[in-house]
C-alpha positions, 0 to 999 in steps of 0.5 A: 500500500502509498499503502504510495506513500506515507508522510510523517510517517506516511504511507504508502502504501503499503505501503497500503500506505505513505496525507495533506489538504482537502477542506470543506467550505469555510464560509458556510456557503462556499469556498473551502480552505486553501491547501498548504502545499502544491496541488496536483499537476493541472494537465489539460486532457484532450477530451471530446467537446463537452455535452451537458447533463440533462435536468434532474439528479445525475451520477458523475463517475470519477476514477480515484486511482488506478494501477496497471502492473507496478504503475500506480496512478495516484490521482482523482481523474478528473480532479475537478468536477462541476455538479448540482445540488442533488447530484451524486458522485461515485468514485472508483478506486483500484490501486496497490495501496488503496485510497481515500476520499476525505473531506476535512478542514485544516484543523481536522487534517492536522489532527489526523496527519500528526497521528497517522500511525498509532500503536496497535492495542492488540500488539503494542510492538506494531503500528496501525493506521489511525482508524479515523483515516482507515475506516469509513466515517459514520456520516452516511451517503449524503454530503451536507457541506457543514464542516463535518469530517467525511471519509471513505476510509481505505478502499480499492485494495486489493480489489476495485471498490466504489464510494458514493456521496450525494451533494446537498449544498452549494459550495466549493468543496476540496477533498484529498486522498489521505494515503497520497495527500500531497499530490492526490486531491480534488475539488467538487463545485456544487451549483444550483439544481438548474445550473448547466454542467458537463454531462456525466459522459463527458466527465468519464471521458476526461478521466479515461483520457487522463488515466491513459496519459498517466499510465503511459508516463509511468511506463516511460519513466520506468524505461528511462530509469532502467536504462540509466547506469548507476554502477560505480567502481569500488575499492580493490576492484569491486563494484558499487551497485545502486538499486532504486527502491520505488520510482516517483512519477508526477502522478503516482509511483512505479512500485518496483526495484530499479534494477531488480535483477543483479549479477555481481561478484563476491565482495561487491556492494549494493546500496538500496536507495528509496528516493520515492516519496512512498515508503518501502522495505527490502526483505531477504527471506533467507531460508524462510519459506515465505517472507513475513507480511508487510501489512496486517489486516483485520475486519473492523467490528463495526463493519466500516472497513479494514483495520490495517497495520504495519507488520512489525516483522517487516517494519523492523530492521534486521541488519547483517550479523557481525560474522557476515551473511549468506543466502540463507540469512534473513535480513530486513531494511525495515521501513524506508522512506520519508521520516522513516528510520532509514532511506538507504541500506548498504550490503556487501555480498561476500558469499556466492549464492542467489539472494531473493528479496522483496518489498513486503508492503507492495506484494500486490505490485510484484515488487521483488528482486534477486541478487546473484553473487558469483 
């Protein structure tokens, strides 16, 4: 899961994961508070000429993130929509970390983001995503526009899901994905019942075009990163190899190791670098049949979603023992990323063998690799 992304500590992502801005109307009639950070890139989509919605309530469909392989698009598509009182918006999410649709003012957001991860009462050594972030709020399916915090909770992982709200009050309402808050935001402008607004079909066409563009840009970014040379000479004839842990794009992430398959010599060093804005880990399973899970999941007793946490076995660093390690040794970087314990992890491989590793937070993206040491 970004669980792509986690800020302070955030999630992705995770990794379901990896949080800022969205607001309800601050003047009780319209405009919401201005987000404190840069909004999502405003890319004009070359959609067909707009048609207009017929009279009466209508349902408008928005893509709330979508993954294709390791490419995870973390945007609302489209991010701005103009509707009328009585109209409904249906968000459809599917991603490797899940998403939220969250309407909150700045004070509410600050409280959520400063307590994003909390101790698990059932296991104090582990951390949970704050239930106010992860679970659906008790506000029903109508958005009153009165400043009440409204939240979908995590949805769209591991399978596609929808979240629906009917808008009952005029105004401009900003919202955010609490998993990817710095770049995944949207605005709903609610007009009078007789206002002229673009048709639901036009909104779907715009979102579809944006999604195709962002997926293509993610693939190109991965191709460029893979083609780049990152190896440099080390001491005594060895080589230092760099492996990027995740890849950031303007519209999301590519949950992969760059490059995931390494052929190196005994004595070479590998530096795993998380330059991504999401958080990840690097876990060598050693002689374990399977690596420990990165995410713990259990059902909320009230039926409001899933209680999601970071499994401490993958989140805790396990560095090489003083005597060195081989392919049978379990190792873990622990959580890597912004405000996490580490952003890089350096290992010297002295023993020949095949070392399998993975990001256990992003198993849905198939984020894994192998180091073969000759």
